[in-house]
C-alpha positions in Angstrom: -42.2 5.8 -2.2 -41.3 2.4 -2.5 -41.1 1.5 0.9 -44.3 2.7 2.1 -46.9 1.4 -1.0 -49.5 0.1 1.4 -50.3 3.9 2.6 -50.3 5.4 -0.7 -53.3 7.6 -1.0 -54.6 9.5 -3.9 -57.3 12.3 -3.5 -59.3 13.1 -7.0 -61.9 16.0 -6.8 -64.9 16.4 -9.3 -67.3 19.5 -9.3 -70.5 17.5 -9.9 -71.2 13.7 -9.5 -72.1 13.2 -13.0 -68.5 13.7 -14.0 -67.2 11.1 -11.7 -70.2 8.9 -12.8 -68.8 6.6 -15.6 -65.3 6.2 -13.8 -67.4 5.4 -10.4 -69.5 2.6 -12.3 -66.6 1.0 -14.3 -64.2 0.9 -11.2 -67.0 0.3 -8.7 -66.2 3.0 -6.1 -68.0 2.5 -2.9 -69.9 5.5 -1.4 -68.2 6.8 1.8 -69.7 9.1 4.6 -67.4 11.9 4.9 -68.7 14.5 7.2 -71.2 15.7 4.7 -69.2 15.8 2.0 -70.0 13.4 -0.9 -67.3 10.6 -1.5 -66.5 7.3 -3.1 -63.4 5.2 -2.5 -61.7 2.1 -4.3 -58.4 0.0 -4.0 -56.3 0.0 -7.1 -53.5 -2.4 -6.3 -51.3 -0.4 -3.8 -53.5 2.8 -3.8 -56.2 3.9 -1.8 -58.1 6.2 -4.2 -60.7 8.5 -3.0 -62.9 10.6 -5.0 -64.7 13.9 -3.7 -67.7 15.7 -5.0 -66.7 19.4 -4.5 -69.8 21.2 -6.0 -69.0 23.8 -9.0 -66.8 26.8 -8.3 -63.7 27.8 -7.0 -64.8 28.7 -3.5 -66.5 25.4 -3.1 -63.7 23.4 -4.5 -61.3 25.2 -2.3 -63.1 24.7 0.8 -63.5 21.1 0.3 -59.9 20.7 -0.9 -58.6 22.3 2.1 -60.8 20.6 4.8 -60.0 17.1 3.3 -56.4 17.9 2.9 -56.0 19.1 6.6 -58.0 16.1 7.9 -56.2 13.4 6.2 -52.8 12.4 4.6 -52.5 12.3 0.7 -49.9 11.5 -1.6 -51.3 12.8 -4.7 -53.9 15.2 -5.6 -55.8 15.4 -9.0 -58.5 18.0 -9.9 -60.7 16.5 -12.5 -64.1 17.0 -14.0 -65.3 18.4 -17.5 -63.7 21.6 -19.1 -64.8 24.0 -22.1 -62.8 24.1 -25.3 -61.2 27.5 -26.2 -59.6 26.6 -29.3 -61.1 24.4 -32.4 -58.6 21.5 -32.1 -59.7 20.7 -28.6 -63.1 19.5 -29.6 -65.6 17.4 -27.1 -64.2 14.4 -25.5 -60.7 15.5 -25.6 -58.6 14.7 -22.5 -56.3 17.5 -21.3 -53.7 17.7 -18.5 -52.6 21.4 -17.5 -49.0 22.1 -17.9 -50.1 25.5 -15.9 -53.3 26.9 -14.2 -54.4 30.5 -14.4 -56.7 32.5 -12.4 -58.6 34.3 -14.8 -59.5 37.2 -12.3 -56.2 38.2 -11.7 -53.8 36.2 -13.8 -52.1 34.5 -10.9 -50.6 31.0 -12.2 -49.7 27.7 -10.5 -47.7 25.0 -12.3 -48.4 21.2 -11.4 -46.1 18.7 -10.6 -44.1 18.2 -13.7 -43.9 14.4 -13.0 -47.8 13.8 -12.6 -48.4 15.9 -15.7 -45.8 14.2 -17.8 -47.4 10.9 -16.8 -50.8 12.2 -18.0 -49.1 12.9 -21.5 -47.5 9.7 -21.6 -50.8 8.2 -21.1 -52.3 10.2 -24.0 -53.6 13.3 -22.5 -53.0 16.8 -24.4 -51.0 19.3 -22.4 -52.8 22.6 -22.2 -52.6 25.8 -20.3 -56.0 25.8 -18.3 -57.6 28.8 -17.1 -59.9 28.7 -14.0 -62.7 31.2 -13.8 -65.4 32.3 -11.5 -68.0 32.4 -14.0 -69.1 29.8 -16.7 -68.0 30.9 -20.2 -71.2 31.3 -21.8 -70.5 32.8 -25.3 -68.2 32.0 -28.4 -66.8 35.5 -27.8 -66.3 34.8 -24.1 -64.5 31.5 -25.1 -62.4 33.2 -27.6 -61.4 35.8 -25.5 -60.2 33.4 -22.7 -58.6 31.4 -25.8 -56.0 34.1 -26.2 -54.1 32.8 -23.4 -55.4 29.1 -22.9 -56.9 25.9 -24.4 -59.4 25.1 -21.8 -61.5 26.7 -19.2 -63.1 25.3 -16.0 -64.0 26.6 -12.6 -62.2 24.5 -9.8 -58.6 23.4 -10.9 -56.9 26.5 -9.4 -58.4 26.3 -5.9 -57.7 22.6 -5.8 -54.0 22.9 -6.9 -53.6 26.0 -4.4 -54.9 24.0 -1.5 -52.4 21.1 -2.3 -49.5 23.4 -2.7 -50.2 24.8 0.5 -49.4 21.6 2.2 -46.5 20.8 -0.2 -48.6 17.8 -1.8 -48.0 17.0 -5.6 -50.9 17.6 -7.9 -52.2 17.4 -11.4 -55.2 18.8 -13.3 -56.9 16.3 -15.8 -60.1 17.0 -17.7 -62.3 16.1 -20.6 -63.4 18.9 -23.0 -67.2 18.7 -22.9 -68.3 21.8 -24.7 -66.5 23.3 -28.0 -65.3 26.8 -28.7 -67.6 27.3 -31.7 -71.1 27.2 -30.0 -72.7 29.4 -27.4 -74.1 27.6 -24.3 -77.7 26.9 -24.6 -78.8 28.2 -21.1 -77.2 30.6 -18.6 -75.6 27.9 -16.4 -74.0 30.5 -14.4 -77.6 30.6 -12.8 -78.4 27.0 -12.1 -75.9 26.4 -9.3 -76.9 27.0 -5.7 -74.5 28.3 -3.1 -73.0 25.0 -2.6 -72.3 24.7 -6.4 -75.0 21.9 -7.0 -77.5 22.2 -10.0 -80.9 23.5 -9.0 -83.4 21.5 -11.0 -86.1 24.2 -10.9 -83.7 26.9 -11.9 -82.9 24.7 -15.0 -86.3 23.9 -15.7 -87.4 27.7 -15.5 -85.0 28.5 -18.0 -86.2 25.8 -20.6 -89.7 27.1 -19.7 -88.8 30.6 -20.9 -86.5 29.3 -23.7 -87.9 26.0 -25.1 -85.6 26.5 -28.2 -82.9 25.4 -25.9 -84.1 22.2 -25.6 -82.1 20.7 -28.7 -79.0 22.4 -27.7 -79.3 21.2 -24.0 -79.8 17.7 -25.4 -76.7 17.8 -27.6 -74.5 19.4 -24.7 -75.6 16.6 -22.5 -74.5 13.9 -24.7 -71.2 15.6 -25.2 -70.9 15.7 -21.7 -71.6 12.1 -21.1 -69.3 11.0 -23.9 -66.5 13.1 -22.3 -67.2 11.9 -19.0 -66.9 8.1 -20.3 -63.5 9.1 -21.8 -62.5 11.0 -18.7 -63.2 7.9 -16.7 -61.3 5.3 -19.0 -58.3 7.7 -18.9 -58.3 8.2 -15.1 -58.3 4.4 -14.8 -55.2 3.9 -17.0 -53.6 6.9 -15.2 -54.3 5.6 -11.7 -52.9 2.4 -12.7 -49.7 4.1 -14.3 -49.4 6.1 -11.1 -49.1 3.0 -9.0 -46.2 1.7 -11.1 -44.8 5.0 -10.9 -44.9 5.2 -6.8 -43.1 2.0 -6.7 -40.0 3.2 -8.6 
């Protein structure tokens, strides 16, 4: 890659804008119009880094990733965002990188690029088996069941990595834990997303009206999610800087 550094391009996907927010502000990403897909771009040394917001869920992430990968050339793909911890040692704020990603529904496995996974470990991420599920893991029991085969759970990485693999592009899955295995989620988050994987404010408010006792838990989860997103943004800034050096080798 050393001879084409000016053309090195990195694609990073996030399900929701809030997951990218701290990094976007810290690194001063600029918003871009990408055919109806929310996107942000920055230059980092010799790298062109573009972050796309896919919406929650494998279907949305897969569709956006496949479209973007077909329309433009990329040298590295990173599936990022927040994840749920499935074991006590992976608490809120922990940054993790996948050694493999398992699709929960059928057990199919994908192995990200070893080179880029090792770089994340060298930068301080904890290596994990990550499970991608089509539904939100709501309860302690659900998390414990998933924890028999993985350390973290999320909803998009398998689809993003699958799209990258189909085009022979190296990829990594890097996330930060936002909720611990020890507690149930305060609301049914599987019912707050629309068909595009965006949060429906009315659905969220409706659940709070019916279950006002959940407000405290929601506030705590929001705080943990903000801290996790901040840790993730700081990590990704270091990681992309290290990636630039790695591309030059």
